[in-house]
C-alpha positions as a LaTeX table, in Angstrom:
\begin{tabular}{lrrr}
\hline
Residue & $x$ (\AA) & $y$ (\AA) & $z$ (\AA) \\
\hline
Met1 & 0.00 & 0.00 & 0.00 \\
Pro2 & 1.62 & 3.31 & $-1.05$ \\
Pro3 & 2.46 & 5.78 & 1.66 \\
Pro4 & 0.09 & 8.59 & 2.11 \\
Asn5 & 0.84 & 11.82 & 0.29 \\
Arg6 & 1.67 & 13.93 & 3.24 \\
Pro7 & 2.79 & 17.51 & 2.96 \\
Arg8 & 6.49 & 18.24 & 3.84 \\
Pro9 & 7.01 & 20.07 & 7.09 \\
Val10 & 7.92 & 23.69 & 6.79 \\
Arg11 & 10.69 & 25.13 & 8.99 \\
Leu12 & 9.90 & 28.30 & 10.70 \\
Asn13 & 12.02 & 31.41 & 9.91 \\
Ala14 & 13.84 & 29.62 & 7.11 \\
Ala15 & 14.30 & 31.10 & 3.70 \\
Pro16 & 12.96 & 29.11 & 0.87 \\
Arg17 & 15.49 & 26.81 & $-0.83$ \\
Thr18 & 16.45 & 27.64 & $-4.33$ \\
Lys19 & 18.89 & 25.95 & $-6.72$ \\
Ser20 & 22.06 & 27.95 & $-7.21$ \\
Pro21 & 22.63 & 28.74 & $-10.86$ \\
Pro22 & 25.62 & 27.05 & $-12.58$ \\
Pro23 & 28.74 & 29.14 & $-12.84$ \\
Ser24 & 28.86 & 31.30 & $-15.87$ \\
Lys25 & 31.40 & 30.52 & $-18.58$ \\
Gly26 & 31.85 & 34.06 & $-19.75$ \\
Lys27 & 35.27 & 35.68 & $-20.32$ \\
Asn28 & 35.04 & 37.77 & $-17.17$ \\
Thr29 & 34.71 & 34.73 & $-14.94$ \\
Arg30 & 37.65 & 34.39 & $-12.50$ \\
Arg31 & 38.86 & 31.39 & $-10.61$ \\
Pro32 & 39.08 & 31.74 & $-6.91$ \\
Arg33 & 42.54 & 32.70 & $-5.72$ \\
Ala34 & 44.65 & 30.23 & $-3.79$ \\
Ser35 & 45.50 & 31.13 & $-0.29$ \\
Lys36 & 48.85 & 32.71 & 0.63 \\
Ser37 & 49.96 & 29.63 & 2.50 \\
Asp38 & 49.55 & 27.46 & $-0.63$ \\
Ser39 & 51.64 & 29.92 & $-2.68$ \\
Arg40 & 54.44 & 29.89 & $-0.12$ \\
Lys41 & 54.52 & 26.11 & $-0.12$ \\
Arg42 & 54.74 & 25.99 & $-3.93$ \\
Asn43 & 57.62 & 28.55 & $-4.05$ \\
Ser44 & 59.48 & 26.71 & $-1.30$ \\
Ser45 & 59.23 & 23.46 & $-3.27$ \\
Ile46 & 60.64 & 25.10 & $-6.46$ \\
Leu47 & 63.58 & 26.63 & $-4.59$ \\
Thr48 & 64.37 & 23.30 & $-2.97$ \\
Trp49 & 64.53 & 21.45 & $-6.30$ \\
Thr50 & 66.58 & 24.24 & $-7.90$ \\
Ala51 & 69.13 & 24.03 & $-5.08$ \\
Val52 & 69.36 & 20.25 & $-5.47$ \\
Ile53 & 69.98 & 20.50 & $-9.24$ \\
Leu54 & 72.61 & 23.23 & $-8.82$ \\
Gly55 & 74.36 & 21.15 & $-6.19$ \\
Ile56 & 74.49 & 18.14 & $-8.52$ \\
Leu57 & 75.93 & 20.28 & $-11.36$ \\
Leu58 & 78.54 & 21.79 & $-9.04$ \\
Val59 & 79.67 & 18.37 & $-7.87$ \\
Gly60 & 79.93 & 17.21 & $-11.51$ \\
Leu61 & 82.05 & 20.22 & $-12.46$ \\
Val62 & 84.42 & 19.61 & $-9.54$ \\
Ile63 & 84.84 & 15.94 & $-10.49$ \\
Thr64 & 85.44 & 16.86 & $-14.19$ \\
Phe65 & 88.08 & 19.48 & $-13.26$ \\
Ile66 & 89.94 & 17.01 & $-11.04$ \\
Trp67 & 89.94 & 14.37 & $-13.83$ \\
Val68 & 91.17 & 16.77 & $-16.54$ \\
Arg69 & 93.89 & 18.17 & $-14.29$ \\
Ser70 & 95.20 & 14.73 & $-13.39$ \\
Asn71 & 95.43 & 13.75 & $-17.07$ \\
Ser72 & 97.29 & 16.95 & $-18.00$ \\
Leu73 & 99.79 & 16.43 & $-15.22$ \\
Arg74 & 100.30 & 12.87 & $-16.39$ \\
Lys75 & 101.02 & 14.09 & $-19.97$ \\
Glu76 & 103.38 & 16.83 & $-18.78$ \\
Ala77 & 105.42 & 14.46 & $-16.67$ \\
Pro78 & 108.95 & 14.16 & $-18.13$ \\
Ile79 & 109.89 & 10.94 & $-19.89$ \\
Ala80 & 112.67 & 9.12 & $-18.15$ \\
Leu81 & 115.18 & 8.67 & $-21.01$ \\
Pro82 & 118.50 & 6.85 & $-20.55$ \\
Tyr83 & 120.33 & 9.93 & $-21.96$ \\
Pro84 & 119.86 & 13.74 & $-21.80$ \\
Leu85 & 117.83 & 15.43 & $-24.52$ \\
Pro86 & 119.68 & 17.86 & $-26.84$ \\
Pro87 & 118.65 & 21.54 & $-26.83$ \\
Ala88 & 116.08 & 22.77 & $-29.36$ \\
His89 & 117.28 & 23.02 & $-33.00$ \\
Ala90 & 120.56 & 21.34 & $-32.13$ \\
Thr91 & 122.05 & 18.30 & $-33.82$ \\
Pro92 & 122.20 & 15.40 & $-31.33$ \\
Ala93 & 125.71 & 14.51 & $-30.31$ \\
Pro94 & 126.81 & 10.96 & $-31.12$ \\
His95 & 126.58 & 8.56 & $-28.21$ \\
Pro96 & 129.26 & 6.00 & $-27.46$ \\
Leu97 & 128.30 & 2.49 & $-28.35$ \\
Pro98 & 127.39 & 0.56 & $-25.18$ \\
Ser99 & 128.19 & $-3.04$ & $-24.59$ \\
Ala100 & 125.67 & $-5.52$ & $-25.92$ \\
Pro101 & 122.74 & $-5.40$ & $-23.46$ \\
Thr102 & 120.39 & $-8.20$ & $-22.69$ \\
Val103 & 116.84 & $-8.10$ & $-23.96$ \\
Ala104 & 115.58 & $-6.77$ & $-20.63$ \\
Gln105 & 118.21 & $-3.98$ & $-20.63$ \\
Val106 & 117.46 & $-2.57$ & $-24.11$ \\
Pro107 & 116.39 & 1.07 & $-23.57$ \\
Pro108 & 113.28 & 2.35 & $-25.32$ \\
Lys109 & 113.88 & 4.07 & $-28.65$ \\
Pro110 & 113.61 & 7.86 & $-28.51$ \\
Pro111 & 110.86 & 9.57 & $-30.48$ \\
Ala112 & 111.57 & 9.86 & $-34.21$ \\
Glu113 & 111.66 & 13.68 & $-34.16$ \\
Ile114 & 114.56 & 13.74 & $-31.70$ \\
Glu115 & 117.01 & 11.78 & $-33.84$ \\
Arg116 & 115.80 & 12.91 & $-37.31$ \\
Pro117 & 118.89 & 14.08 & $-39.22$ \\
Lys118 & 118.74 & 16.83 & $-41.81$ \\
Thr119 & 118.04 & 15.62 & $-45.32$ \\
Leu120 & 120.46 & 16.22 & $-48.17$ \\
Lys121 & 118.00 & 18.71 & $-49.63$ \\
Glu122 & 117.85 & 20.68 & $-46.37$ \\
Lys123 & 121.65 & 20.76 & $-46.14$ \\
Ala124 & 121.94 & 21.90 & $-49.76$ \\
Asp125 & 119.34 & 24.64 & $-49.24$ \\
Glu126 & 121.34 & 25.92 & $-46.27$ \\
Glu127 & 124.54 & 25.85 & $-48.30$ \\
Thr128 & 123.05 & 27.92 & $-51.15$ \\
Gln129 & 120.64 & 30.17 & $-49.22$ \\
His130 & 123.17 & 33.01 & $-48.90$ \\
Leu131 & 123.44 & 33.07 & $-52.70$ \\
Val132 & 119.67 & 33.10 & $-53.15$ \\
Asp133 & 119.14 & 35.94 & $-50.64$ \\
Gly134 & 122.07 & 38.08 & $-51.78$ \\
Pro135 & 123.57 & 40.66 & $-49.39$ \\
Ala136 & 120.63 & 40.43 & $-46.95$ \\
Ala137 & 121.37 & 36.85 & $-46.05$ \\
Lys138 & 119.64 & 34.99 & $-43.27$ \\
Pro139 & 121.52 & 34.76 & $-39.97$ \\
Ala140 & 123.49 & 31.64 & $-39.32$ \\
Gly141 & 121.44 & 28.89 & $-37.79$ \\
Ala142 & 118.10 & 30.16 & $-39.14$ \\
Pro143 & 115.76 & 27.24 & $-39.89$ \\
Val144 & 115.35 & 26.37 & $-43.56$ \\
Thr145 & 112.03 & 24.95 & $-44.73$ \\
Pro146 & 112.58 & 22.45 & $-47.56$ \\
Pro147 & 110.20 & 22.59 & $-50.49$ \\
Val148 & 107.48 & 20.01 & $-50.64$ \\
Lys149 & 108.38 & 17.31 & $-53.08$ \\
Pro150 & 105.46 & 15.92 & $-55.09$ \\
Ala151 & 104.73 & 12.25 & $-54.66$ \\
Ile152 & 105.76 & 9.90 & $-57.46$ \\
Thr153 & 102.74 & 8.28 & $-59.05$ \\
Ser154 & 102.58 & 4.83 & $-60.54$ \\
Thr155 & 102.09 & 6.43 & $-63.98$ \\
Ala156 & 105.39 & 8.28 & $-63.66$ \\
Leu157 & 107.17 & 5.11 & $-62.60$ \\
Ala158 & 105.89 & 3.30 & $-65.68$ \\
Leu159 & 107.64 & 5.76 & $-68.03$ \\
Pro160 & 111.38 & 5.69 & $-68.75$ \\
Pro161 & 113.17 & 8.43 & $-66.79$ \\
Leu162 & 113.94 & 11.74 & $-68.47$ \\
Val163 & 116.61 & 13.88 & $-66.83$ \\
Gln164 & 116.68 & 12.71 & $-63.22$ \\
Pro165 & 118.72 & 14.52 & $-60.53$ \\
Val166 & 121.85 & 12.77 & $-59.35$ \\
Pro167 & 121.11 & 11.05 & $-56.01$ \\
Leu168 & 123.82 & 12.30 & $-53.68$ \\
Gly169 & 123.35 & 9.20 & $-51.56$ \\
Gln170 & 125.58 & 7.48 & $-54.12$ \\
Thr171 & 128.46 & 9.84 & $-53.35$ \\
Lys172 & 131.13 & 7.80 & $-51.63$ \\
Gly173 & 134.62 & 8.22 & $-50.26$ \\
Ala174 & 136.72 & 11.35 & $-50.61$ \\
Pro175 & 135.82 & 14.25 & $-52.94$ \\
Ala176 & 136.13 & 13.41 & $-56.62$ \\
Arg177 & 139.00 & 15.88 & $-56.98$ \\
Ala178 & 140.28 & 18.74 & $-54.85$ \\
Leu179 & 140.40 & 22.42 & $-55.76$ \\
Pro180 & 143.67 & 24.38 & $-55.74$ \\
Leu181 & 144.42 & 25.94 & $-52.37$ \\
Asp182 & 144.94 & 29.40 & $-53.87$ \\
Pro183 & 141.45 & 30.97 & $-54.35$ \\
Asn184 & 142.89 & 33.59 & $-56.72$ \\
Lys185 & 144.15 & 30.94 & $-59.13$ \\
Leu186 & 141.31 & 30.72 & $-61.65$ \\
Asp187 & 142.18 & 27.47 & $-63.36$ \\
Ser188 & 139.61 & 25.32 & $-65.16$ \\
Glu189 & 138.49 & 23.44 & $-62.07$ \\
Arg190 & 137.96 & 26.57 & $-59.95$ \\
Ile191 & 136.03 & 28.26 & $-62.81$ \\
Ala192 & 133.90 & 25.11 & $-63.03$ \\
Ala193 & 133.34 & 25.35 & $-59.28$ \\
Tyr194 & 131.92 & 28.88 & $-59.65$ \\
Gln195 & 129.82 & 27.77 & $-62.63$ \\
Val196 & 128.39 & 24.95 & $-60.51$ \\
Ala197 & 127.69 & 27.27 & $-57.57$ \\
Leu198 & 125.74 & 29.69 & $-59.77$ \\
Glu199 & 124.01 & 26.85 & $-61.66$ \\
Arg200 & 122.57 & 25.67 & $-58.35$ \\
Ile201 & 120.90 & 29.07 & $-57.83$ \\
His202 & 119.63 & 29.09 & $-61.45$ \\
Phe203 & 122.16 & 31.42 & $-63.07$ \\
Ser204 & 123.18 & 29.17 & $-65.95$ \\
Cys205 & 126.05 & 29.50 & $-68.38$ \\
Gly206 & 124.34 & 26.91 & $-70.61$ \\
Phe207 & 126.54 & 23.97 & $-69.66$ \\
Ile208 & 129.47 & 23.48 & $-67.31$ \\
Asp209 & 132.82 & 23.56 & $-69.12$ \\
Gly210 & 135.35 & 25.29 & $-66.81$ \\
Asp211 & 135.83 & 28.19 & $-69.24$ \\
Gln212 & 135.12 & 31.93 & $-68.90$ \\
Gly213 & 133.74 & 32.18 & $-72.41$ \\
Met214 & 130.94 & 34.31 & $-73.84$ \\
Arg215 & 128.10 & 32.44 & $-72.16$ \\
Thr216 & 129.81 & 32.49 & $-68.76$ \\
Gln217 & 130.51 & 36.23 & $-69.08$ \\
Arg218 & 126.86 & 36.98 & $-69.86$ \\
Met219 & 125.77 & 34.86 & $-66.91$ \\
Leu220 & 128.20 & 36.71 & $-64.60$ \\
Arg221 & 126.91 & 40.08 & $-65.77$ \\
Ala222 & 123.36 & 39.05 & $-64.91$ \\
Tyr223 & 124.45 & 37.79 & $-61.48$ \\
Gln224 & 126.44 & 40.96 & $-60.78$ \\
Ala225 & 123.47 & 43.16 & $-61.75$ \\
Ser226 & 121.16 & 41.15 & $-59.49$ \\
Arg227 & 123.49 & 41.64 & $-56.50$ \\
Gly228 & 124.34 & 45.29 & $-57.09$ \\
Leu229 & 127.98 & 44.54 & $-57.97$ \\
Pro230 & 130.14 & 46.23 & $-60.62$ \\
Val231 & 129.05 & 44.63 & $-63.91$ \\
Thr232 & 132.29 & 43.32 & $-65.41$ \\
Gly233 & 131.35 & 39.86 & $-66.70$ \\
Phe234 & 134.37 & 38.28 & $-65.00$ \\
Leu235 & 135.14 & 36.48 & $-61.77$ \\
Asp236 & 136.66 & 39.56 & $-60.15$ \\
Glu237 & 137.35 & 39.81 & $-56.45$ \\
Ala238 & 133.97 & 41.39 & $-55.58$ \\
Thr239 & 132.07 & 38.69 & $-57.47$ \\
Arg240 & 134.05 & 35.84 & $-55.91$ \\
Glu241 & 133.50 & 37.36 & $-52.47$ \\
Ser242 & 129.74 & 37.60 & $-53.13$ \\
Ile243 & 129.54 & 33.96 & $-54.24$ \\
Gly244 & 131.75 & 32.72 & $-51.44$ \\
Glu245 & 133.97 & 29.67 & $-51.46$ \\
Pro246 & 132.28 & 27.40 & $-54.06$ \\
Gly247 & 133.47 & 24.21 & $-52.44$ \\
Glu248 & 133.90 & 20.86 & $-54.14$ \\
Pro249 & 132.37 & 21.09 & $-57.66$ \\
Phe250 & 132.40 & 17.37 & $-58.49$ \\
Leu251 & 130.91 & 14.16 & $-57.17$ \\
Asn252 & 131.07 & 10.44 & $-57.81$ \\
Tyr253 & 128.04 & 8.86 & $-59.47$ \\
Thr254 & 127.19 & 5.25 & $-60.27$ \\
Val255 & 125.36 & 4.65 & $-63.56$ \\
Thr256 & 122.01 & 2.92 & $-62.94$ \\
Ala257 & 119.83 & 0.53 & $-64.91$ \\
Asp258 & 117.29 & 3.35 & $-65.38$ \\
Asp259 & 119.99 & 5.39 & $-67.10$ \\
Ile260 & 120.62 & 2.58 & $-69.54$ \\
Ala261 & 116.84 & 2.17 & $-70.11$ \\
Ser262 & 116.68 & 5.76 & $-71.43$ \\
Ile263 & 119.00 & 4.89 & $-74.35$ \\
Met264 & 116.97 & 4.14 & $-77.47$ \\
Pro265 & 117.83 & 3.52 & $-81.14$ \\
Lys266 & 118.06 & 6.74 & $-83.09$ \\
Pro267 & 115.38 & 6.97 & $-85.81$ \\
Ala268 & 116.97 & 7.97 & $-89.11$ \\
Thr269 & 113.97 & 9.67 & $-90.79$ \\
Trp270 & 111.05 & 11.87 & $-89.83$ \\
Ile271 & 108.63 & 9.09 & $-90.67$ \\
Ala272 & 110.54 & 6.68 & $-88.43$ \\
Lys273 & 110.54 & 9.25 & $-85.62$ \\
Ser274 & 106.76 & 9.64 & $-85.87$ \\
Lys275 & 106.37 & 5.86 & $-85.44$ \\
Ala276 & 108.60 & 5.66 & $-82.34$ \\
Thr277 & 107.05 & 5.36 & $-78.87$ \\
Arg278 & 109.51 & 7.86 & $-77.38$ \\
Leu279 & 112.52 & 9.85 & $-78.58$ \\
Gly280 & 115.16 & 8.97 & $-75.99$ \\
Tyr281 & 118.88 & 9.58 & $-75.75$ \\
Asn282 & 121.15 & 8.36 & $-78.51$ \\
Asp283 & 123.92 & 7.13 & $-76.21$ \\
Ile284 & 124.90 & 7.05 & $-72.54$ \\
Trp285 & 127.26 & 10.04 & $-72.80$ \\
Glu286 & 124.37 & 12.22 & $-74.00$ \\
Leu287 & 122.30 & 11.24 & $-70.99$ \\
Leu288 & 125.12 & 11.75 & $-68.47$ \\
Ala289 & 126.11 & 15.12 & $-69.95$ \\
Glu290 & 122.50 & 16.30 & $-69.68$ \\
Lys291 & 122.23 & 14.92 & $-66.15$ \\
Phe292 & 125.32 & 16.90 & $-65.08$ \\
His293 & 124.52 & 20.04 & $-67.18$ \\
Cys294 & 127.82 & 19.85 & $-69.04$ \\
Ala295 & 129.30 & 19.16 & $-72.46$ \\
Arg296 & 130.02 & 15.56 & $-73.46$ \\
Ala297 & 133.67 & 16.35 & $-74.25$ \\
Tyr298 & 134.09 & 17.96 & $-70.82$ \\
Leu299 & 132.52 & 14.97 & $-69.05$ \\
Lys300 & 134.74 & 12.54 & $-70.97$ \\
Gly301 & 137.73 & 14.65 & $-69.96$ \\
Leu302 & 136.75 & 14.20 & $-66.29$ \\
Asn303 & 136.63 & 10.41 & $-66.85$ \\
Pro304 & 139.58 & 9.55 & $-69.12$ \\
Gly305 & 139.55 & 5.91 & $-68.07$ \\
Val306 & 135.91 & 5.27 & $-69.01$ \\
Lys307 & 135.15 & 4.30 & $-72.60$ \\
Thr308 & 131.45 & 3.33 & $-72.57$ \\
Pro309 & 129.66 & 3.54 & $-69.20$ \\
Val310 & 127.35 & 0.67 & $-68.27$ \\
Ala311 & 125.17 & 0.02 & $-65.22$ \\
Gly312 & 127.47 & 0.06 & $-62.20$ \\
Thr313 & 130.18 & 2.27 & $-63.77$ \\
Asp314 & 131.47 & 5.06 & $-61.48$ \\
Ile315 & 131.47 & 8.51 & $-63.11$ \\
Val316 & 132.85 & 11.88 & $-61.94$ \\
Gly317 & 130.52 & 14.76 & $-62.84$ \\
Pro318 & 129.69 & 18.37 & $-61.86$ \\
Lys319 & 127.81 & 18.61 & $-58.56$ \\
Val320 & 124.81 & 20.59 & $-59.83$ \\
Tyr321 & 122.33 & 18.80 & $-57.53$ \\
Pro322 & 120.67 & 19.40 & $-55.20$ \\
Ala323 & 119.87 & 23.00 & $-56.19$ \\
Ala324 & 118.13 & 25.88 & $-54.46$ \\
Pro325 & 114.31 & 25.98 & $-54.70$ \\
Ile326 & 113.07 & 27.26 & $-58.05$ \\
Pro327 & 111.64 & 30.78 & $-57.53$ \\
His328 & 108.43 & 32.18 & $-58.99$ \\
Ala329 & 109.00 & 34.63 & $-61.85$ \\
Ala330 & 106.74 & 37.68 & $-62.06$ \\
Ser331 & 107.92 & 38.22 & $-65.66$ \\
Leu332 & 110.48 & 37.14 & $-68.26$ \\
Arg333 & 112.74 & 39.41 & $-70.29$ \\
Ile334 & 114.39 & 38.24 & $-73.52$ \\
Tyr335 & 117.31 & 40.11 & $-75.10$ \\
Leu336 & 117.62 & 39.11 & $-78.76$ \\
Ser337 & 121.04 & 40.79 & $-79.19$ \\
Glu338 & 122.49 & 38.89 & $-76.23$ \\
Thr339 & 120.54 & 35.64 & $-76.83$ \\
Glu340 & 119.54 & 35.41 & $-73.18$ \\
Ile341 & 116.45 & 35.07 & $-70.99$ \\
Glu342 & 116.16 & 36.71 & $-67.57$ \\
Ala343 & 113.55 & 35.80 & $-64.96$ \\
Leu344 & 112.48 & 38.77 & $-62.83$ \\
Asp345 & 110.66 & 39.09 & $-59.52$ \\
Ala346 & 107.89 & 41.60 & $-58.80$ \\
Asn347 & 110.48 & 44.32 & $-58.09$ \\
Gly348 & 112.32 & 43.79 & $-61.38$ \\
Lys349 & 115.28 & 42.01 & $-59.78$ \\
Ile350 & 116.95 & 39.25 & $-61.82$ \\
Ile351 & 116.36 & 35.94 & $-60.07$ \\
Ala352 & 117.50 & 33.54 & $-62.84$ \\
Phe353 & 119.40 & 33.64 & $-66.13$ \\
Phe354 & 119.51 & 31.29 & $-69.13$ \\
Pro355 & 121.29 & 31.53 & $-72.51$ \\
Cys356 & 119.07 & 30.78 & $-75.49$ \\
Ser357 & 118.99 & 30.47 & $-79.28$ \\
Ile358 & 116.82 & 32.73 & $-81.41$ \\
Ala359 & 115.48 & 32.74 & $-84.99$ \\
Lys360 & 117.99 & 32.83 & $-87.82$ \\
Asp361 & 115.63 & 34.91 & $-89.97$ \\
Lys362 & 115.32 & 38.38 & $-88.43$ \\
Ala363 & 111.85 & 38.73 & $-89.92$ \\
Lys364 & 110.71 & 35.79 & $-87.75$ \\
Arg365 & 112.01 & 37.26 & $-84.49$ \\
Pro366 & 109.14 & 38.56 & $-82.37$ \\
Ser367 & 109.37 & 41.74 & $-80.28$ \\
Gly368 & 107.34 & 43.61 & $-77.71$ \\
Glu369 & 105.02 & 42.36 & $-75.00$ \\
Leu370 & 103.89 & 38.72 & $-75.07$ \\
Thr371 & 102.36 & 36.46 & $-72.44$ \\
Val372 & 102.54 & 32.78 & $-71.51$ \\
Lys373 & 99.54 & 30.92 & $-72.96$ \\
Val374 & 100.29 & 27.27 & $-72.21$ \\
Val375 & 102.83 & 25.10 & $-70.37$ \\
Asp376 & 103.48 & 21.50 & $-71.42$ \\
Pro377 & 106.12 & 19.45 & $-69.55$ \\
His378 & 106.20 & 16.53 & $-72.04$ \\
Pro379 & 105.25 & 17.91 & $-75.45$ \\
Asp380 & 104.95 & 16.05 & $-78.71$ \\
Tyr381 & 105.95 & 17.78 & $-81.95$ \\
Thr382 & 104.05 & 18.34 & $-85.18$ \\
Phe383 & 106.24 & 18.04 & $-88.28$ \\
Asp384 & 105.01 & 20.49 & $-90.91$ \\
Pro385 & 106.23 & 19.72 & $-94.48$ \\
Ala386 & 105.98 & 23.44 & $-95.30$ \\
Leu387 & 108.76 & 24.22 & $-92.78$ \\
Phe388 & 111.07 & 21.37 & $-93.87$ \\
Val389 & 110.72 & 21.42 & $-97.62$ \\
Asp390 & 113.93 & 19.52 & $-98.47$ \\
Ala391 & 113.32 & 16.76 & $-95.93$ \\
Ser392 & 109.70 & 16.43 & $-97.04$ \\
Lys393 & 110.71 & 16.01 & $-100.67$ \\
Ala394 & 113.43 & 13.51 & $-99.80$ \\
Glu395 & 111.02 & 11.32 & $-97.79$ \\
Gly396 & 107.90 & 11.99 & $-99.82$ \\
Ile397 & 106.04 & 13.52 & $-96.87$ \\
Thr398 & 102.86 & 15.28 & $-97.95$ \\
His399 & 101.02 & 15.66 & $-94.62$ \\
Lys400 & 101.85 & 16.65 & $-91.06$ \\
Leu401 & 103.42 & 14.09 & $-88.71$ \\
Val402 & 103.19 & 13.94 & $-84.91$ \\
Leu403 & 106.43 & 13.01 & $-83.13$ \\
Pro404 & 106.29 & 11.52 & $-79.58$ \\
Pro405 & 107.78 & 13.23 & $-76.48$ \\
Gly406 & 111.31 & 12.68 & $-75.24$ \\
Pro407 & 114.63 & 14.49 & $-74.69$ \\
Arg408 & 115.46 & 14.16 & $-78.39$ \\
Asn409 & 112.14 & 15.57 & $-79.52$ \\
Pro410 & 112.71 & 18.68 & $-81.69$ \\
Val411 & 111.34 & 20.89 & $-78.88$ \\
Gly412 & 113.05 & 18.94 & $-76.10$ \\
Thr413 & 111.39 & 17.98 & $-72.84$ \\
Asp414 & 109.36 & 21.15 & $-72.12$ \\
Trp415 & 107.25 & 23.70 & $-74.00$ \\
Val416 & 106.09 & 27.16 & $-72.83$ \\
Gly417 & 103.72 & 28.47 & $-75.49$ \\
Leu418 & 103.45 & 32.25 & $-76.01$ \\
Ser419 & 100.58 & 34.49 & $-77.05$ \\
Leu420 & 102.09 & 34.83 & $-80.54$ \\
Pro421 & 100.75 & 31.74 & $-82.41$ \\
Gly422 & 103.43 & 29.16 & $-83.17$ \\
Tyr423 & 106.03 & 30.71 & $-80.85$ \\
Gly424 & 107.30 & 29.39 & $-77.56$ \\
Ile425 & 110.19 & 28.81 & $-75.17$ \\
His426 & 111.29 & 25.17 & $-75.32$ \\
Gly427 & 114.10 & 22.65 & $-74.92$ \\
Thr428 & 116.34 & 21.15 & $-77.54$ \\
Pro429 & 117.79 & 17.81 & $-78.64$ \\
Glu430 & 121.22 & 19.49 & $-78.96$ \\
Pro431 & 121.94 & 21.45 & $-75.74$ \\
Glu432 & 125.61 & 22.08 & $-76.63$ \\
Asn433 & 124.53 & 24.24 & $-79.59$ \\
Ile434 & 122.59 & 26.76 & $-77.49$ \\
Ser435 & 123.62 & 30.33 & $-78.40$ \\
Arg436 & 125.58 & 28.91 & $-81.35$ \\
Thr437 & 122.97 & 27.74 & $-83.86$ \\
Gln438 & 119.64 & 29.44 & $-84.51$ \\
Ser439 & 116.03 & 28.28 & $-84.57$ \\
His440 & 113.05 & 28.74 & $-86.88$ \\
Gly441 & 111.64 & 31.48 & $-84.62$ \\
Cys442 & 111.18 & 30.11 & $-81.09$ \\
Phe443 & 113.46 & 30.60 & $-78.09$ \\
Arg444 & 115.46 & 27.43 & $-77.53$ \\
Leu445 & 117.06 & 26.42 & $-74.20$ \\
Ala446 & 118.95 & 23.44 & $-72.84$ \\
Asn447 & 116.42 & 20.92 & $-71.57$ \\
Trp448 & 117.32 & 21.43 & $-67.89$ \\
Asn449 & 116.86 & 25.19 & $-68.25$ \\
Ala450 & 113.59 & 24.84 & $-70.19$ \\
Glu451 & 112.31 & 22.72 & $-67.31$ \\
Lys452 & 113.21 & 25.48 & $-64.82$ \\
Val453 & 111.49 & 28.18 & $-66.89$ \\
Leu454 & 108.35 & 26.04 & $-67.14$ \\
Lys455 & 108.26 & 25.72 & $-63.34$ \\
Met456 & 108.88 & 29.46 & $-62.81$ \\
Val457 & 106.01 & 30.76 & $-64.94$ \\
Lys458 & 102.27 & 30.26 & $-65.23$ \\
Val459 & 99.62 & 31.10 & $-67.79$ \\
Gly460 & 99.48 & 34.89 & $-68.07$ \\
Thr461 & 103.11 & 35.60 & $-67.07$ \\
Pro462 & 104.36 & 38.63 & $-69.11$ \\
Val463 & 107.25 & 38.07 & $-71.54$ \\
Asp464 & 109.07 & 41.21 & $-72.73$ \\
Val465 & 111.09 & 40.65 & $-75.93$ \\
Gln466 & 113.68 & 43.36 & $-76.49$ \\
Pro467 & 116.11 & 43.87 & $-79.44$ \\
\hline
\end{tabular}
C-alpha cells in the first residue's frame, strides 16, 4: 500500500530553498585565488629542487676538473730517457756504443723527431741560401724549410726516366777531386766550381765547361746586376766574395739501370721518328752530360779511363744537384742581341738567367710584350712539311706528322707556349749548340733550363722581348 501523500514540514524562519545557478562561462569569470599559504609552499618546493639541481651540477664540475687536471699532469710528466735530450734546434751529439745489453736492458727508442737528421735537400738549401738571398742573407742557424716534393705516381714510374737529378746518396769516399788551395788561381776546375755554384741558384752558363767564355761572361753580368755589384762579366774579387767559397764542384756517381733504359735507337727519318714510342737519348754520354749540365767532351775529360759507361760504372761529374728551390718569376725578359732570358721578380730584380737560341731569320724574331699561354712538360711535336721542304721532298712527306715526347724531340722535354701563335720557349735535342745555332723562330734552351722556366712561370706571365 503506497504511503500517504503527506505535505512536507515547513521550517519556521527559514528562507525558501532555491537551486544555485551554474557558474557562468563568460570571459570575465575568474577562478578563486589560492590562499597565501599554498603559494608559499609551492615557491618553497621550487627553490628546494633548484638548489638540489645546482648542487648536482657543481659536484659534476668539480669531479670533471679534477679528472682533466690529473690527465694533463700525467702528460706533462717528463719521460725518463736513458740519456739527456739535446737543446732545441741542435744536432744530437753521437753517443758512445754501449756493450751488448740483454733483452731486458734494451732502452726504449727515442721519439723519431729527436734523432731525425737533416736531409740532403735541407743541407743543400742551407749551403746555397746566402746566394739566393744576396747581401741580406739569413743569420746563421736560421731554420730552412725544404720545399714540398710531389709524390711519385705509378704512372710516372711506368715511363722511362727523363733527366733525373743525381742522387747524392751514391756519393762515396773522398771528394772526386780537390780544388787548388789558392782561391785567386782561376784554373779550369775553380772556374767550373763557380759555374756549378751559380748553376745551383739558377744562373746558368748553358753547360758546365770550366771556361770563362761568352756564355759564362753573360751569366756573370746578370748575377752581378742582381746583386748590385760592378758589372764586369768576369770572376773579379767582388764577385768571388759575393759567391763565397764554391766548395767541391764534383761528385762520384754510379750509372744505374734506369739510365741505360733511357737509351733508345736513333730513328733515321722523320717518318721513323713519328712511329717511335719515345725519342730517348742516342747514347749514354748524351744522358750523363744532360744529367750533369755539361758538355760531353768535358765529361769525358773528367773520366779519361771510361770508354762506354754501363750500369754500375762510377762517373765523376759536376755537382749541380741538389739545387736551391726554383723561384716564382713575375715576368720574363728576352734580349735578342744577347741571346739570353732573364727571370724577374715583382720588383724587377733578376732571379735567374739562361742563354738561349733565337730565330735565324730576323723577320721571324718577335718583339714587344707577349704572355705565356700554355705550359706542357712533355710535349709532342708536329712536323710540318711546309717548314722542312727539303726533308719532305726527300722522304715523300705530304702531310703533317706527330712526333712523340722525349729528350730528343725537336722541342726537347718542355714547351712554354706564347701568345704569338706558333712561338714558344722550349728545350732542344742538342743542348751544346745553345747560343751557337739558330732556330726557326722560337726561343730554344737546354732541356734542364727549359724545365726550370716552365716551373717558374704560369699562364698569363708577361714576356718582354727586347732587341
